[in-house]
N, C-alpha and C positions, 0 to 999 in steps of 0.2 A: 536300210538304205534310203537315202533321200529320193523323193520323187523327181523325175526328169523335168517336169514343169509344174509350177504352182501359180495360181492367181490369188493374191491376198488383197482384200479390200479393207483399207483402213477404217472405213465407216462401219464395218462389221465387228471390229475389235473392241474389247473392253478398255475403257479409260481408267488408269490407276493414278491416284493422287499420292504424292509423297510430300506432305505438307512440311516436314522437317527440312526438305531441300527446295521448297518453293517451286514445285514442278508437277506437271501431269505428263503421263507417258502411255504409249501403246507399243507393245512388243509386236513388231511386224513379222519378224523371222526369228525363230529360236533354235536352240541347240538340237532339239529332237527333230525338227524339220530338216536340218542340214547335216546330220551326222556329226554334230559338234564343230563344223567347219567355220561357221560365221553366224552372227546374230545382228539384227538391225532393229533399233528402237527409235520411234518418233517421240520427241520430247518438246514440251512447251515449258519454258522457265519464266518465272515472274519474280525474281529476287536473287538472294544469295544461296548458293549450294555449298554445304559444309565441305571442309577440306577432307580429302580422301587419298588413298594410294591405290593405284590400279595394279592388279596382278595379271591382267590380260596381256598376252604377248604383244598385241598391237590394238590400240583403241583409236578410232577415227571420229572426229566431229565434223559434220558438214552443216553449215548454217543455211537454212531455207529463207528465213526473213528475220529481221530484228538485229540486235547487237548483243554480243556476249564477250565479257572480258575474262581471260584466264590468267591465273598466276600459277606457274609450274615450278616446282622445286624452289630454288632461290633466285630464279631468273626474273627480270623485269616483266611486268604484266603485258599481255598482248590482247588487243581488241579485234574481234572477228565480226564481220558483217556478212550479209547475204552473198552467197557464192564462195565464201572462204572455206577452206578445209584445214584442219589441224590434226596432226598425228601425235599420239602420246604412247610412249613405250612402257613396258612392264617396270614396276618399281618406282615410277614417277609419282610424286606427291603434288596434288594440285587442288585448286578451288576455282569456282567460276561464279559470275553473277551477271545479270542482265535481264532483258525482256526479249525473248526470241523463240523461234521454232527451229529445231535442228534434228539431224539424224545422228545417232551414235552407232557405230559399226565396230564390232569386236571380232577379232580372230585370234585364236579359235573362239567359238561362240561363248557368250557371257554365261558365267556360273555365279551363284550367290557368293562364293568365297573370293570373287575377283575384286570386290570393293572392300577396302580396309579403312574403317573410320576410327581406329584405335586412338581414343583421346584427342581426336582431330589432329593427330600427328604433330609435326613442326619440323 
């Protein structure tokens, strides 16, 4: 069972680099901590993130600073700036690029199988 209260300091967390996606990340809240209800990851992107399909029920992006452009399914791209929030539903294929810091929130909590990079889809 999840703890009723938690204090998580970003400065105490490990920074993980995903050079193939031009980003660094810190997992602030994971599945184990929340009984699989929600996960939150802090991300800094500095370029193009490869196309993927999300299998999360709901994925939320909240831009802290900078700009990120998303291209989702076959829809026209959309640019997000600080303070913007974007939701992406399960099964959506998308890619993003920019230079920004943002939060990714998944519900239920992120699992490794949630991101599908099969041949960069199309």
